[in-house]
C-alpha positions, 0 to 999 in steps of 0.5 A: 967174871963177866960172860958174853955169848959169841956166834959161830957161823957156818964155813963160808959165812961172813962173821958179823954179817947180820944176814949170816945165820948163826950155826951155834952160840958159845959162851966167852969170858969178857966182851973181847975174848974170841976163845969160847969156854969149850976151847973154840977160837971164834972170829972177833968180828962175830956177833955177841949177845949178853949172857942174859940171853942164855936159856932163851930162844935168842940163844938157840942153838947153844953149845952144850959144852959151853953151857955146862962150863958156864953153869959151873962158873956163875953163882 
């Protein structure tokens, strides 16, 4: 299973806008999946990052629930 990170934005910010600040990063299964591991449904236009960024400053702030579930799914 390939995981990716998807951005959550504050209410009123436009998903996918490069100037919109990311409220929190979440983990999703696959590149097209808008539902996060913690169950939140994010806008498909939201920015994504490779799961390789997890644990780096590029992934902060990160959803703790998604992080815990991600650790259980990857070897």
